C-alpha positions as CSV (number, residue, x, y, z in Angstrom):
1,M,106.5,84.9,100.1
2,K,103.7,86.0,102.3
3,F,104.2,88.0,105.8
4,Q,100.5,87.8,108.3
5,T,100.0,91.3,109.2
6,L,98.7,92.5,112.7
7,Y,95.6,93.8,111.2
8,N,93.2,94.4,108.1
9,A,96.2,95.7,105.3
10,D,95.2,98.3,103.5
11,C,98.2,100.4,101.8
12,L,102.0,99.8,101.2
13,D,104.9,101.8,100.3
14,S,108.4,101.3,99.4
15,C,111.6,103.0,99.5
16,S,115.5,102.3,98.7
17,V,117.4,102.4,101.6
18,H,121.5,102.8,100.5
19,R,124.9,101.6,102.2
20,R,128.1,102.5,101.6
21,R,130.6,100.8,103.3
22,R,134.3,99.5,102.7
23,D,132.6,96.0,103.6
24,H,129.2,96.5,101.6
25,D,127.7,98.7,99.1
26,G,124.2,98.2,98.5
27,D,120.5,98.2,98.9
28,L,117.4,97.4,100.5
29,T,113.9,98.3,100.2
30,L,112.2,99.3,102.5
31,L,108.2,98.4,103.2
32,A,105.9,100.4,105.5
33,C,102.2,98.7,105.4
34,G,99.7,100.3,107.4
35,G,96.4,98.7,108.7
36,Y,93.7,99.4,111.0
37,E,91.0,97.3,112.3
38,L,87.6,98.8,114.0
39,V,87.6,97.2,117.8
40,K,84.3,96.7,119.9
41,Q,84.8,95.7,123.6
42,P,82.5,92.5,124.2
43,E,78.8,94.0,125.0
44,D,80.1,97.2,124.1
45,S,77.1,99.5,122.5
46,S,79.3,102.1,121.4
47,P,80.5,102.4,118.0
48,G,84.5,100.5,118.8
49,R,87.3,102.3,117.9
50,R,89.6,102.1,115.2
51,M,93.0,100.4,116.3
52,G,96.0,100.1,113.9
53,G,99.7,101.4,113.1
54,M,102.2,100.0,110.4
55,H,104.3,97.1,110.0
56,L,108.1,97.9,109.2
57,L,110.0,95.3,106.8
58,Y,113.0,95.1,104.5
59,V,113.7,92.9,101.5
60,N,116.8,91.1,101.4
61,A,118.1,89.8,98.4
62,H,121.4,88.0,100.1
63,H,119.7,84.9,101.9
64,R,118.2,82.7,98.7
65,S,119.1,82.1,95.2
66,D,115.6,82.3,93.4
67,G,114.6,85.4,94.8
68,C,114.7,87.4,98.3
69,R,112.9,87.5,101.2
70,L,110.8,89.6,103.7
71,C,112.6,90.7,106.8
72,A,110.2,92.3,109.7
73,L,110.8,94.8,112.0
74,P,108.9,96.0,114.9
75,F,105.1,97.2,114.4
76,V,105.2,100.8,114.5
77,D,102.3,101.5,116.8
78,L,100.3,104.9,116.1
79,S,97.2,103.8,118.7
80,C,95.1,104.6,115.5
81,G,94.7,103.0,111.9
82,V,96.4,104.1,108.7
83,L,94.9,104.3,105.6
84,D,97.4,105.6,103.5
85,V,101.7,106.1,103.7
86,R,104.2,107.2,101.9
87,C,107.8,106.2,102.5
88,V,111.1,108.1,102.3
89,L,113.8,107.6,102.8
90,S,115.8,111.1,104.7
91,S,119.2,110.1,105.5
92,E,121.6,107.2,105.1
93,G,120.3,106.5,108.8
94,S,116.7,107.6,108.8
95,V,113.4,106.8,106.7
96,T,109.8,109.6,106.9
97,L,107.1,107.7,107.1
98,V,104.2,110.4,106.0
99,A,101.1,108.4,107.3
100,A,96.9,109.1,106.6
101,G,95.3,108.1,110.1
102,A,92.0,106.9,111.1
103,D,91.6,110.1,113.2
104,A,91.4,111.9,110.5
105,A,94.7,113.8,110.8
106,V,98.2,113.0,108.9
107,H,101.0,112.3,111.1
108,L,105.0,112.5,110.0
109,I,107.0,109.7,111.3
110,R,110.6,109.7,111.8
111,V,112.3,106.2,111.9
112,T,116.1,105.8,112.9
113,L,117.5,102.7,111.3
114,E,120.3,101.0,112.2
115,W,122.4,98.6,109.8
116,G,123.6,95.4,111.2
117,E,127.5,93.4,110.5
118,E,125.7,91.0,108.1
119,G,124.2,93.8,106.3
120,G,120.5,93.6,107.6
121,L,118.5,96.4,109.5
122,S,117.0,96.9,113.3
123,V,115.0,99.7,114.4
124,S,116.7,102.1,116.7
125,S,113.5,104.1,117.6
126,A,109.9,105.7,115.8
127,V,108.9,109.3,116.6
128,T,106.2,111.2,115.7
129,L,107.8,114.2,114.3
130,S,104.5,116.2,113.8
131,S,101.0,115.1,113.7
132,I,98.7,117.5,111.2
133,P,95.1,117.6,113.3
134,P,91.4,119.2,111.6
135,D,91.6,121.7,113.6
136,G,93.2,123.3,116.6
137,P,97.5,123.2,117.1
138,L,99.8,120.8,116.5
139,P,100.8,118.6,119.3
140,P,104.4,118.1,120.2
141,P,106.8,115.6,119.0
142,R,106.4,112.3,120.9
143,P,108.0,108.7,120.9
144,L,105.9,105.9,119.7
145,T,105.9,102.3,120.6
146,V,107.4,99.8,118.8
147,A,106.4,96.9,119.6
148,S,106.7,92.9,118.5
149,P,105.4,92.6,114.5
150,T,103.6,89.1,115.9
151,A,101.7,90.2,119.2
152,R,98.8,93.1,118.4
153,P,98.4,95.7,121.3
154,E,95.3,94.9,123.0
155,L,92.6,97.4,123.5
156,T,92.4,98.8,126.7
157,A,88.8,98.7,128.8
158,E,89.2,102.5,129.4
159,G,89.0,102.7,125.5
160,T,91.3,105.3,125.3
161,C,93.6,103.7,122.5
162,G,92.8,103.9,118.9
163,A,90.6,106.1,116.8
164,P,87.2,106.8,117.6
165,G,84.6,103.5,115.2
166,G,81.7,105.6,113.8
167,D,80.6,107.7,111.0
168,G,83.5,110.2,112.5
169,P,85.5,111.9,109.6
170,I,89.0,109.7,108.3
171,C,91.9,110.7,106.2
172,T,92.1,108.8,103.3
173,A,94.6,109.6,101.1
174,V,98.0,111.6,101.1
175,A,100.0,112.8,98.4
176,L,103.8,113.9,98.2
177,L,105.3,116.5,95.5
178,D,108.2,115.2,93.7
179,D,108.9,112.1,96.1
180,S,109.5,114.7,99.4
181,P,107.4,115.2,102.6
182,C,108.4,118.7,102.4
183,V,105.1,119.7,100.4
184,F,102.2,117.4,100.5
185,G,98.3,117.1,99.9
186,Y,95.7,114.6,101.7
187,C,91.6,114.0,101.9
188,V,89.4,113.6,104.3
189,S,86.1,111.3,104.1
190,D,84.0,114.3,105.0
191,G,84.9,115.9,101.4
192,T,87.8,118.4,102.4
193,A,91.5,118.2,100.9
194,C,94.5,120.0,102.4
195,L,98.0,121.2,101.1
196,V,100.8,121.2,103.4
197,Q,104.2,122.9,103.2
198,S,106.5,121.6,105.8
199,E,110.3,122.3,105.2
200,D,110.9,121.9,109.3
201,L,109.0,118.7,109.5
202,T,107.9,119.6,113.5
203,Q,105.9,122.5,112.1
204,P,104.4,122.0,109.0
205,R,101.8,124.3,108.1
206,K,98.5,124.0,106.2
207,V,98.6,126.2,103.0
208,V,94.7,125.6,102.3
209,T,91.7,123.4,103.5
210,W,89.0,123.7,100.9
211,C,85.6,121.6,100.3
212,A,86.7,119.8,97.0
213,H,83.6,117.5,97.2
214,D,80.5,116.7,98.1
215,L,80.6,113.0,99.2
216,E,83.9,110.8,100.6
217,T,86.9,112.1,98.9
218,W,89.0,109.1,98.4
219,T,92.0,110.0,96.3
220,I,94.7,112.8,95.6
221,A,97.7,113.2,93.6
222,L,100.2,116.2,92.8
223,Q,101.6,116.9,89.7
224,P,105.1,116.5,89.6
225,T,107.6,119.5,88.8
226,P,108.7,119.3,85.6
227,A,112.0,119.0,84.7
228,A,113.2,122.3,83.6
229,P,115.5,125.2,84.4
230,D,112.7,127.7,84.6
231,Q,110.5,125.8,87.1
232,L,110.9,126.2,90.7
233,H,111.2,122.9,92.7
234,G,109.0,122.2,95.0
235,A,106.4,124.8,93.7
236,C,102.8,123.1,93.3
237,R,100.4,123.1,90.1
238,L,98.1,121.3,89.9
239,I,96.4,118.9,92.2
240,A,93.7,116.3,91.2
241,T,91.0,114.8,93.6
242,G,88.6,112.0,93.2
243,A,85.6,110.9,95.1
244,D,82.5,108.9,96.1
245,D,80.5,111.7,93.9
246,C,81.8,110.0,90.7
247,A,83.7,113.4,90.0
248,M,87.6,113.8,89.6
249,K,88.2,117.6,89.8
250,I,91.4,119.5,88.6
251,W,93.0,122.5,90.6
252,D,95.3,124.7,90.2
253,A,97.4,126.0,92.9
254,R,98.3,129.2,91.2
255,V,94.9,130.4,91.1
256,G,93.2,129.3,93.9
257,F,90.6,126.7,95.4
258,D,87.1,128.6,94.8
259,A,86.4,126.0,91.9
260,P,88.4,123.3,90.3
261,V,90.0,124.7,86.5
262,A,88.4,121.3,85.1
263,H,85.8,118.7,86.2
264,N,84.4,115.9,84.8
265,R,81.3,114.1,86.1
266,R,79.9,112.4,83.4
267,E,82.7,109.5,82.8
268,H,83.2,107.3,85.9
269,P,79.8,105.7,86.5
270,M,81.0,104.7,90.5
271,G,83.0,106.2,92.4
272,V,87.1,107.4,91.6
273,T,89.5,105.4,93.8
274,A,92.6,106.3,92.5
275,I,94.5,109.1,90.3
276,A,98.2,109.1,89.7
277,F,100.1,112.2,87.6
278,H,102.1,110.7,84.7
279,D,105.6,111.2,86.0
280,T,107.2,112.2,82.9
281,D,104.7,113.5,80.3
282,E,102.6,116.8,82.2
283,H,99.9,116.3,79.8
284,T,99.1,112.8,81.1
285,L,96.5,111.4,84.1
286,L,95.0,108.0,85.0
287,S,91.9,107.5,87.2
288,G,90.9,104.6,88.4
289,C,87.2,103.7,89.6
290,Y,85.0,101.3,91.3
291,D,83.6,99.9,87.5
292,E,87.5,98.3,87.2
293,Y,88.5,100.4,84.8
294,V,91.4,102.6,84.1
295,R,90.9,105.8,82.2
296,V,93.7,107.4,80.6
297,W,93.2,111.7,80.1
298,D,94.9,114.4,78.1
299,L,94.9,117.5,80.9
300,R,94.3,119.9,78.1
301,S,90.5,118.3,77.7
302,I,89.1,116.3,80.3
303,G,85.5,116.1,78.5
304,S,86.3,112.3,77.8
305,P,89.2,110.0,78.5
306,T,91.7,109.6,75.4
307,S,91.8,105.8,76.0
308,S,90.8,102.9,78.5
309,F,91.4,99.4,79.6
310,K,89.4,97.2,82.2
311,S,91.6,95.8,85.0
312,S,90.5,92.7,87.0
313,G,88.6,94.3,89.6
314,G,87.5,97.7,91.3
315,V,90.6,100.2,91.1
316,W,91.8,101.0,94.4
317,R,95.8,101.8,93.9
318,L,97.5,103.1,90.9
319,K,101.2,103.6,91.1
320,W,104.1,103.9,88.4
321,D,106.7,101.1,88.5
322,S,110.2,103.1,87.4
323,T,112.5,100.4,88.0
324,L,110.7,98.1,85.1
325,R,110.9,100.9,82.3
326,R,113.1,99.8,80.1
327,S,114.8,102.1,77.3
328,S,117.4,100.5,75.2
329,P,118.3,100.9,71.7
330,G,116.6,98.8,68.8
331,Q,113.7,98.6,71.5
332,G,112.3,101.7,70.7
333,P,111.3,104.2,73.1
334,S,110.7,103.5,76.8
335,V,107.1,101.9,78.4
336,D,105.5,103.1,80.8
337,R,104.4,100.7,83.1
338,L,101.6,100.7,85.9
339,M,101.0,98.9,89.0
340,V,97.1,98.2,89.7
341,A,95.9,97.1,93.1
342,A,92.9,95.8,92.0
343,C,90.5,94.8,95.1
344,H,89.3,91.3,94.5
345,G,91.1,91.3,91.5
346,G,93.9,91.1,92.8
347,C,97.3,92.6,91.6
348,Q,98.1,93.7,87.6
349,I,101.2,95.3,86.1
350,W,100.1,97.0,82.6
351,Q,102.3,98.6,79.6
352,T,100.3,102.0,79.4
353,Q,101.5,102.8,76.2
354,P,98.8,101.0,73.5
355,T,100.5,98.2,71.2
356,A,100.2,98.3,67.3
357,T,97.1,97.3,67.9
358,G,95.8,99.8,69.9
359,E,95.6,97.7,72.5
360,Y,97.2,97.6,76.3
361,E,99.1,95.1,77.0
362,L,98.9,93.1,80.7
363,L,102.1,92.4,81.2
364,H,102.0,90.5,85.2
365,E,98.9,89.6,86.9
366,Y,99.2,88.2,90.9
367,T,96.2,86.3,92.4
368,G,97.8,84.8,95.5
369,H,95.9,87.0,97.6
370,G,92.3,85.5,99.2
371,S,91.3,88.9,99.8
372,M,90.8,92.3,98.4
373,A,94.1,93.9,97.5
374,Y,94.0,97.3,98.6
375,G,97.9,98.2,98.2
376,I,101.2,97.3,96.4
377,A,105.0,99.0,95.6
378,S,107.5,98.2,93.4
379,V,110.5,96.8,95.3
380,P,113.5,98.4,93.2
381,S,116.1,96.3,94.7
382,A,115.6,93.2,95.0
383,A,117.4,90.1,93.2
384,P,119.7,91.6,91.0
385,G,118.2,90.2,87.0
386,A,114.5,90.0,88.5
387,H,112.1,92.6,89.3
388,H,109.3,92.0,92.5
389,C,106.2,93.6,93.4
390,A,104.8,93.7,97.2
391,S,101.1,94.4,98.2
392,C,99.0,93.4,100.8
393,S,95.2,92.5,101.2
394,F,92.7,93.7,103.4
395,Y,90.3,90.7,105.5
396,D,93.0,88.1,105.3
397,R,96.0,90.2,106.9
398,K,98.6,89.4,104.1
399,L,101.8,90.9,102.9
400,A,103.2,89.1,99.9
401,L,106.1,89.7,97.9
402,W,106.4,88.5,94.3
403,R,108.7,88.3,91.1
404,V,107.2,89.9,88.3
405,G,107.4,87.7,84.9
């Protein structure tokens, strides 16, 4: 099943929305799909403006016997492009979106949801709680325009909408600590990275901003907090960044950001575009590169990867799919499955524990996109007994929902 987006789709995330009522008890999956486009007026010599926002959709598993369907909610117009997004359930009736903007800012957005009589969702409001600009004070909270998901806002003649085009910096990626917007990091195309605390989402505070790389920084990841009683929940430890300078760097928030505690400049022959800490093994890190390889690293020594496997295209996003893990008596240990958005190679799901022959197993491949696949997300509350994923692609403006296996 596919959905046509208004702008070039470049990022995707999901979260489960739970409802408990006497007449209905179950989950729906909410999808947030961001995109942008460089828009120019006819005969305009300026570099144009980056327009965009986010589509909100939910996955309804109750209307089709063979799976589930996508239900479109209003489009959230940010008046600038969105390069990355994280979607977090705040309460039973609201979701927080953390969006990396083409205006070089990070936007924290609260979307208030309403349940319908038939168990569906609708959007009652969307508000920017705060926007973190590259410099200057935080602007006050403001309501956002929610519009038809099939009618794109027009660029005004005055050119006041959207973020300026050209060579100006853009925010390229955002990462949450322990799936919470209270602590997150983001990176910017000018090579900088930033760590933010936001106990009050209307008043986020930049903890530190540092120069992470010499060229465009494409990816950032925060190491999850270990599930140990002596570890303070929400205390950021390691941060990993990757950039166009072919470098992967590890930073330790406990000792400062004057220099990385570890780095590797040799193993990636092209830009480092994706990084993912393992969510249960604190010593394991994965990196993705334009050269189509996913590399597996032991954080205790990152002189060279412990192993690697070749994906179907240049790697742009790496995400763990917790809904596809299995651990039951007689089946051995749990299997970690990794979702890969691989640009022209489509999307893949890999088993990241070696098989008996020492190979990594490709479990599923989706090739239904007609352009570069930039975003991927799990759909944990799809039809019972079935596993689904969603993905999005750029130039053909497609969001696809597909069954795994």
